[in-house]
C-alpha positions as CSV (number, residue, x, y, z in Angstrom):
1,X,-8.4,19.3,17.5
2,X,-11.6,17.6,18.3
3,X,-11.6,14.0,19.7
4,X,-14.3,11.6,20.5
5,X,-17.1,13.6,22.1
6,X,-18.2,10.5,24.2
7,X,-14.6,10.4,25.7
8,X,-14.9,12.3,29.2
9,X,-11.2,13.2,29.1
10,X,-11.5,14.7,25.6
11,X,-9.8,18.1,25.2
12,X,-12.9,19.8,23.8
13,X,-14.2,23.2,24.8
14,X,-17.7,24.2,23.9
15,X,-21.2,24.3,25.2
16,X,-21.8,21.3,27.5
17,X,-18.3,20.1,27.2
18,X,-15.4,20.4,29.8
19,X,-11.6,20.6,29.4
20,X,-9.9,17.5,30.7
21,X,-9.1,17.9,34.4
22,X,-5.6,19.0,35.3
23,X,-4.0,16.4,37.8
24,X,-1.9,19.2,39.3
25,X,-5.0,21.2,40.6
26,X,-7.0,20.7,43.6
27,X,-6.1,19.4,47.1
28,X,-4.7,16.2,48.0
29,X,-6.6,14.1,50.6
30,X,-6.1,15.6,54.0
31,X,-4.5,18.7,52.6
32,X,-6.0,22.1,53.7
33,X,-6.0,25.2,51.5
34,X,-7.1,28.4,52.9
35,X,-9.8,29.0,55.5
36,X,-9.3,29.6,59.2
37,X,-6.6,27.7,61.2
38,X,-8.0,24.8,63.1
39,X,-9.4,25.8,66.6
40,X,-9.7,29.5,65.5
41,X,-13.2,30.6,67.0
42,X,-15.7,32.1,64.6
43,X,-15.7,36.0,65.0
44,X,-19.4,36.2,65.5
45,X,-19.4,33.4,68.1
46,X,-16.7,35.1,70.1
47,X,-18.5,38.5,70.0
48,X,-21.8,36.8,71.1
49,X,-19.9,34.9,74.0
50,X,-18.3,38.1,75.2
51,X,-21.7,39.9,75.2
52,X,-23.4,37.0,77.1
53,X,-20.6,37.1,79.7
54,X,-20.9,40.9,80.0
55,X,-24.7,40.5,80.5
56,X,-24.0,37.8,83.2
57,X,-21.5,40.0,84.9
58,X,-24.1,43.0,84.9
59,X,-26.8,40.7,86.3
60,X,-24.8,39.7,89.4
61,X,-22.4,37.0,88.1
62,X,-22.1,34.0,90.5
63,X,-24.9,35.2,92.8
64,X,-27.3,35.5,89.8
65,X,-26.4,32.0,88.7
66,X,-27.0,30.7,92.2
67,X,-30.4,32.3,92.3
68,X,-31.3,30.8,89.0
69,X,-30.3,27.4,90.2
70,X,-32.7,27.6,93.0
71,X,-35.6,29.3,91.1
72,X,-35.2,27.7,87.7
73,X,-33.4,24.3,88.2
74,X,-34.3,22.8,84.9
75,X,-32.9,25.4,82.6
76,X,-29.9,25.9,85.0
77,X,-29.1,22.2,84.8
78,X,-29.3,22.4,81.0
79,X,-26.7,25.1,81.1
80,X,-24.5,23.1,83.4
81,X,-24.7,20.1,80.9
82,X,-23.5,22.4,78.1
83,X,-20.5,23.7,80.0
84,X,-19.3,20.5,81.7
85,X,-16.3,18.9,79.9
86,X,-17.3,15.8,77.8
87,X,-14.2,13.9,78.9
88,X,-12.5,13.9,82.3
89,X,-9.1,12.5,83.4
90,X,-9.4,9.2,85.1
91,X,-7.1,7.3,87.4
92,X,-3.5,7.6,86.2
93,X,-4.4,10.4,83.7
94,X,-6.3,8.2,81.4
95,X,-9.3,9.5,79.6
96,X,-12.8,8.7,80.9
97,X,-16.2,9.6,79.5
98,X,-19.0,10.1,81.9
99,X,-22.0,7.9,81.5
100,X,-24.2,10.0,83.7
101,X,-23.9,13.2,85.9
102,X,-26.1,13.7,88.9
103,X,-26.3,17.2,90.4
104,X,-28.4,17.5,93.7
105,X,-29.5,21.0,94.8
106,X,-29.9,21.5,98.4
107,X,-33.0,23.3,99.5
108,X,-31.9,26.5,101.3
109,X,-35.2,26.7,103.3
110,X,-34.5,23.5,105.2
């Protein structure tokens, strides 16, 4: 049976009209349905990370990174900034957020 076409909850099916929404469908606020579990890494990101670590190992690992720190300090420090934790434990185990990180490189020639 057709009801008022201007009523958005009308139970009318046809071109340009929708059936009234079912209140039992959809997710409740905060409810997850499907998808990856929280914290599960993206498969491609994990594969890419593994490839980068393998390349680093093949290039010399720690000694290679030390060489890059001396020869290319800007990009190396950008890398350091990416891998440092954003929060650190403060006195008594409380959380602290660093305002500034200063890294000084010692010149190996002096």
